[in-house]
C-alpha positions in Angstrom: -10.2 -45.3 17.8 -13.3 -45.0 15.6 -14.6 -42.2 17.7 -11.4 -40.2 17.5 -11.2 -40.8 13.7 -14.7 -39.4 13.2 -13.9 -36.3 15.2 -10.8 -35.6 13.1 -12.8 -36.1 9.9 -15.5 -33.8 11.1 -13.0 -31.1 11.9 -11.4 -31.4 8.5 -14.7 -31.2 6.7 -15.7 -28.1 8.7 -12.4 -26.5 7.9 -12.8 -27.2 4.2 -16.4 -25.8 4.2 -15.2 -22.6 5.9 -12.5 -22.1 3.3 -14.9 -22.6 0.5 -17.3 -20.1 2.0 -14.6 -17.4 2.0 -13.6 -18.0 -1.6 -17.2 -18.0 -2.7 -17.9 -14.6 -1.2 -14.8 -13.1 -2.7 -15.8 -14.2 -6.2 -19.5 -13.9 -6.0 -21.2 -13.7 -9.4 -18.4 -15.5 -11.2 -18.8 -19.1 -12.5 -16.1 -21.7 -12.0 -15.3 -21.4 -15.7 -15.1 -17.6 -15.4 -12.7 -18.0 -12.5 -10.5 -20.4 -14.4 -10.4 -18.2 -17.5 -9.5 -15.0 -15.6 -6.3 -13.6 -17.2 -3.2 -13.0 -14.9 0.2 -11.6 -15.9 2.0 -11.4 -12.6 3.1 -15.0 -12.2 5.2 -15.4 -15.4 5.1 -11.8 -16.8 2.9 -13.0 -19.6 -0.9 -13.3 -19.8 -2.3 -16.7 -19.0 -5.4 -18.2 -17.4 -5.4 -18.2 -13.6 -6.0 -22.0 -13.7 -2.7 -22.4 -15.7 -0.6 -20.2 -13.4 2.2 -22.2 -11.6 1.5 -20.4 -8.3 -1.2 -19.5 -5.8 -2.8 -16.3 -7.1 -5.9 -14.4 -6.0 -7.7 -11.9 -8.3 -9.7 -9.0 -7.0 -11.8 -7.5 -9.7 -13.0 -4.0 -10.2 -16.5 -5.1 -9.2 -15.3 -6.5 -6.0 -13.4 -3.3 -5.3 -16.6 -1.4 -5.7 -18.8 -3.7 -3.7 -16.3 -3.9 -0.8 -15.6 -0.1 -1.0 -11.8 -0.6 -1.0 -10.1 2.8 -1.1 -6.5 1.7 -1.0 -4.2 -1.3 -1.3 -4.2 -1.5 2.5 -7.9 -2.1 2.5 -7.5 -4.9 0.0 -4.8 -6.6 1.9 -6.6 -6.4 5.2 -9.4 -8.5 3.6 -7.1 -11.3 2.2 -6.3 -14.6 3.8 -2.7 -15.1 5.0 -2.1 -11.3 5.2 -1.8 -9.9 8.7 -1.7 -6.1 9.2 -0.4 -4.6 12.4 -1.2 -0.9 12.9 0.3 1.9 15.0 3.3 -0.1 16.1 6.2 1.5 14.2 6.8 5.3 13.9 8.6 4.9 10.6 5.8 3.4 8.4 2.7 3.1 10.6 1.6 -0.4 9.5 3.5 -3.7 9.4 2.5 -6.4 6.9 3.1 -10.1 7.3 2.4 -12.6 4.5 2.1 -16.2 5.6 4.2 -15.4 8.7 6.9 -13.6 6.7 7.3 -10.2 8.2 8.0 -6.9 6.4 7.0 -4.8 3.4 10.5 -5.4 2.0 9.7 -9.1 1.4 7.2 -8.5 -1.4 7.0 -6.1 -4.3 4.1 -3.9 -5.7 3.6 -3.5 -9.4 1.5 -1.2 -11.5 0.7 -2.8 -14.9 3.8 -5.0 -14.3 6.1 -2.2 -13.5 7.5 -1.9 -9.9 6.2 1.0 -7.8 7.5 -0.1 -4.4 11.0 1.1 -3.5 13.6 0.3 -6.2 16.2 -0.2 -3.4 13.8 -2.3 -1.3 13.4 0.2 1.5 10.4 -0.4 3.7 7.6 2.1 2.9 4.1 2.5 4.2 1.2 0.6 2.4 -1.8 2.8 2.9 -3.8 5.3 0.8 -0.6 6.1 -1.1 -1.5 3.1 -3.3 -5.0 3.8 -4.6 -7.1 1.1 -6.3 -10.0 3.1 -7.8 -8.5 2.9 -11.4 -7.8 -0.9 -11.1 -9.3 -3.3 -13.6 -8.1 -6.1 -11.3 -5.5 -6.7 -8.6 -3.4 -9.9 -8.8 -1.9 -11.2 -5.5 0.7 -13.9 -6.0 1.6 -15.9 -2.9 5.0 -17.4 -2.3 8.5 -16.7 -3.7 8.6 -15.2 -7.2 12.3 -14.4 -7.2 13.0 -16.3 -10.4 10.9 -13.8 -12.2 11.1 -10.6 -10.1 14.4 -10.9 -8.2 15.3 -11.5 -4.6 12.9 -8.9 -3.2 9.9 -11.0 -4.1 10.4 -13.4 -1.3 6.8 -13.6 0.1 4.9 -12.6 -3.1 4.0 -10.1 -5.7 1.0 -7.6 -5.9 0.1 -6.3 -9.4 -2.4 -3.5 -9.8 -3.7 -3.8 -13.4 -5.4 -0.5 -14.6 -8.3 -0.4 -16.9 -7.8 1.1 -20.4 -9.6 4.1 -21.7 -12.0 2.6 -24.3 -13.7 5.9 -24.6 -13.8 9.3 -22.8 -14.6 9.0 -19.1 -14.5 11.1 -16.0 -15.2 9.7 -12.6 -14.6 10.8 -9.1 -15.6 10.3 -5.5 -15.2 12.1 -2.2 -15.8 11.0 1.4 -15.5 12.5 4.8 -15.9 11.5 8.4 -15.1 12.2 12.0 -11.8 13.6 13.1 -11.3 15.6 9.9 -10.9 12.4 7.9 -11.5 12.7 4.1 -10.4 11.0 0.9 -11.1 11.9 -2.7 -10.1 10.6 -6.0 -10.5 11.6 -9.7 -9.9 9.7 -12.9 -10.2 10.8 -16.5 -9.4 9.2 -19.8 -9.9 9.5 -23.5 -9.0 7.9 -26.8 -6.5 9.9 -28.9 -7.3 9.0 -32.5 -7.7 5.4 -33.5 -4.8 3.7 -31.7 -3.9 5.8 -28.7 -5.4 6.0 -25.2 -4.6 8.4 -22.4 -5.7 8.3 -18.7 -4.8 10.1 -15.6 -5.9 9.6 -12.0 -5.2 11.2 -8.6 -6.1 10.5 -5.0 -5.7 12.4 -1.7 -6.2 11.3 1.9 -6.1 13.0 5.2 -6.9 11.7 8.7 -6.4 14.0 11.8 -6.7 10.8 14.0 -8.6 10.8 17.3 -6.9 11.6 20.6 -7.1 8.1 22.2 -7.6 7.6 25.9 -4.2 6.0 26.2 -2.7 9.4 25.2 -5.3 11.8 26.6 -5.5 10.1 30.1 -1.8 9.3 30.4 -0.3 10.7 33.6 3.1 10.9 35.3 2.2 12.1 38.8 -0.5 14.8 38.3 0.7 15.9 34.8 -0.5 14.8 31.4 0.4 15.4 27.8 -1.0 19.0 27.8 1.2 19.8 30.8 4.3 18.3 29.1 3.8 20.5 26.1 2.8 23.7 27.9 5.6 23.5 30.5 8.2 22.1 28.1 9.1 19.5 30.7 8.9 15.8 29.8 9.4 13.2 32.6 10.8 10.6 30.3 11.2 6.9 31.0 15.0 7.3 30.8 14.8 8.3 34.5 15.3 12.1 34.2 13.1 15.0 32.8 14.0 16.6 29.5 13.2 20.0 27.9 13.4 21.0 24.3 15.5 24.0 23.2 13.3 24.4 20.1 9.8 25.9 19.9 6.9 23.6 20.9 3.2 23.8 20.0 0.6 23.2 22.6 -1.7 21.6 19.9 -1.7 17.8 20.2 -1.6 16.6 16.6 -0.4 13.5 14.8 -2.2 13.3 11.4 -1.9 10.8 8.6 -1.9 11.9 5.0 -1.1 10.5 1.5 -1.5 11.3 -2.1 -0.9 9.5 -5.4 -0.8 10.5 -9.1 -0.8 8.2 -12.1 -0.8 8.9 -15.8 -0.4 6.5 -18.8 -0.3 6.9 -22.6 -0.7 3.7 -24.7 -0.1 3.9 -28.5 -0.7 1.0 -30.8 -2.8 -2.2 -31.1 -3.0 -4.7 -28.2 -0.6 -7.0 -30.0 1.9 -4.3 -30.9 2.1 -1.2 -28.7 4.2 1.3 -26.7 3.1 2.3 -23.2 4.4 5.3 -21.2 3.7 5.3 -17.5 4.2 7.9 -14.7 3.5 7.2 -11.0 4.2 9.4 -8.0 3.0 8.9 -4.4 3.8 10.3 -1.0 2.7 9.3 2.5 3.1 11.1 5.8 2.8 9.3 9.2 3.5 10.6 12.7 6.9 9.7 14.2 5.3 9.7 17.6 3.5 6.4 16.9 4.1 3.8 19.7 5.7 6.4 22.0 4.3 7.3 25.4 3.3 11.0 25.6 6.1 11.6 28.1 8.7 10.3 25.6 7.8 12.2 22.4 6.6 15.6 21.2 3.1 15.1 19.8 3.2 18.0 17.3 2.2 17.7 13.6 5.7 18.5 12.4 7.0 15.3 14.0 6.5 12.9 11.0 8.0 10.5 8.5 7.5 11.3 4.8 8.0 8.7 2.1 8.0 9.4 -1.7 8.1 7.1 -4.7 8.6 8.4 -8.3 8.5 6.1 -11.3 8.6 6.8 -15.1 8.6 3.9 -17.6 8.4 3.1 -21.3 7.4 -0.4 -22.4 7.2 -1.7 -25.9 5.4 -5.0 -26.6 5.1 -7.1 -29.7 3.3 -10.4 -30.0 5.3 -12.6 -32.5 2.9 -15.5 -32.0 0.2 -16.3 -29.5 2.8 -17.8 -27.2 5.8 -15.7 -28.0 6.1 -12.1 -26.9 8.9 -9.6 -27.4 9.1 -6.9 -24.7 11.5 -4.1 -24.1 11.4 -1.4 -21.4 13.2 1.5 -19.9 12.5 2.5 -16.3 13.6 5.1 -13.8 12.5 4.8 -10.2 13.4 6.8 -7.1 12.6 6.5 -3.4 13.4 9.2 -0.9 12.5 10.4 2.5 10.9 13.8 2.7 13.7 16.2 3.8 11.5 17.3 6.8 11.4 13.7 8.2 12.4 13.7 11.8 12.3 12.1 15.2 11.6 14.2 18.3 11.7 12.1 21.4 13.6 11.2 24.6 16.5 9.9 22.5 17.0 13.2 20.7 16.7 15.4 23.8 13.2 16.4 22.6 14.8 18.3 19.8 14.4 17.6 16.1 16.7 14.9 14.6 16.4 14.8 10.9 16.8 11.8 8.7 17.8 11.8 5.0 17.7 8.9 2.5 17.4 8.4 -1.3 17.7 5.5 -3.5 17.2 5.2 -7.3 17.3 2.7 -10.1 17.4 3.0 -13.9 17.5 0.2 -16.4 
């Protein structure tokens, strides 16, 4: 019995040591006091020390974003415990996100400075380079239900991207490129307007041609492959019979990913009494051929899903005391599918089947 007890205790100690090592690397350079004094606003909608927040919350600072070379919210989430990202398994939004075993991007919400920038009608949308992080002062990730504060959509958590304020004029940017025509670039600028106003604007663009993987390139039905399917306009589908499209086909095998985002903010007033105007717009485009065998879909660049989010917001904040804050806001938010969004596969007769959707919220 003593032998088994020692084994169990050893395993527990090893597990704790591993967990501590992960946390230490994420917050390298910060003392315990600094960690406890980090300000978060996502848990209760008001600023408080992370040590006082009544929830599990992780904070990713601007320095960590720089050191880890995060380019998007997807990069950040892939690096977090209890987040699981599954890629290339759904043609509608490219990636699937699980938080502590709870599946779906409709189970958590994404905020920008406390204002929702995920779908206002809780539609599932991609999480990729359409949510940039280069202008973030910090990112707050709240684990667990937050429905009492943010509504029923915040079942598995809340992610709040807190932007840095323009304390003076600045202009920053970066550009990167790689294989398969992959490139990403962002630009940020800001300035003070007089004594009590700050303005900032940022933009990001991403494009990835994506490689032609062996699973697609070497796929065969008899002696024919994907190039033969497109050239001959004959697809030996898994439905048991061949299909041909009555619409034009391209012999170019293309299934790119792309995204862009634009954010602008104007803040007028002192920290304790101010008005903030926000505008956010993003779009993402992913191939609707994802997870389809080459004999069951048309691998052309015009087969894609496009998702758009547009948000405009005005927030007025007044601190009556250190612990009492009066906040009022107006918001308009809209989600829509790009009107060119389509499937083109065995279930549509290899012809284009368009999808249309729009949802909006104002309050």
